[in-house]
N, C-alpha and C positions, 0 to 999 in steps of 0.2 A: 511713155517713155517713144523720140524720134529719132525715128530708123536712119542709120545713115554706113556706109561706104565704111573700112577697119582703112583707108588706106594715107588719110591723112597720118594718124596715131605709129600706122609700122611705114611712114616715110621718115617722121623725127625720129623713132627707133634706129633704121638706119645711117641716119646721119649724125644719131647720137657717139655711134658706135664705130662707125667710118672716122670721124673723130678721134675720138676717143683713142682710140688703134693706134694710129698718126704718133699721137703726143709719146703714147708707148712706149709705142716701137721705135719712138723718135729716129722716121724717119726724115728725108733731106729738107729743104726748110723748099723747094719746091710742088714737092709730090705734098710733102703735112700741107699748103699753103692749098692744094687740090681738096685738099678735105674738108677743112677749117674752118676753111673761110663760106662752102657753104650753109654751114652749120647756124656761123658766128650772124650770115646776114637772116638764116631762116630758121632753125631749132627751134630755140625760144617762143618767136611768136605763136611760129604754127601751131607747141603742143598747145599755148593759154586761148588763141582769138578762136576755135572754134565751137568753144563752150562760152560763147557770147554768141551762137547761134545766126552769123550773120550769114546777108548773102556772096558769095565767089566774089567779085571783083574787092567787096569794097573787104573783105575779109584777108583776101592776102597782101591790099595794100598796107591795113593796118598791123597782119604779122608783118611784115622785114619792120615796119617802123614802129614795133613792139621788142623786136628783136633786136634790133642797133639803139633802144632806150637799153631796155636789160641788161645789155654791153656792155654801156655807158656806165651804166649805176651801177654794176657792180663790180668793177671796172677802178670806179669814184672813192667806192666804201673802200674795198681795201685799199686805196693809198691810202686814204687817211684813218686808215686802222692800224696801216703802217705792218700788212702783211700780203703786200701789192706779189704774185705772181703766176705769170702766162697760164703754169698750167693746173693753180688754183680757181686761176677764178672762170677757165672753163672746165674745171669742175664743178666747178658751185651752176652754172650757166649748164650744164650736161645736168646735174641734181632736179635745177624746177621743171627740162625739159621731160625728164624723163619721172617727173612727178602730174603734170599735165597731159601726157598722152595716158600716163592709166587713168588718171580721172578723164580723157574721153572715151577709153573704152568700158568704164564700169560705171560712162551715165548716156552711154548708146546700146540699144540691142539692133542686130545685126540678123536678119531674117531671108534667107533667097525671095524673092520677088514673087515665084511662080507658088510660094508657101502662103503668104499675106493673101495672094490674088485667089488663092482659094478658099482663105478666110473672111473674106467677102462677099464671095457669091453664095 
């Protein structure tokens, strides 16, 4: 397994939690936007792109593009299915993000650098 930091899955979980909490608590429009927009711009993509093991800059670029594409895909699918609701769309995107973040956590090993250096010598 490849060693990686657990920061990206934790960022995804924090973004998803903040966006979901802002909607559930019914925060007003300017404050809700501060929590939901960063999640919509990066959450789903940051959950799925690291599983492809790309470099940093191409990975971040693809993460934003994939997030926006998934936002549009989920919204369009719900509109055609006659079940569109902003809350349900956000819930589906949060679910996708949680699955991706969990997959990242399960497919990587997290060892401190000192332990790996001792084993190599």
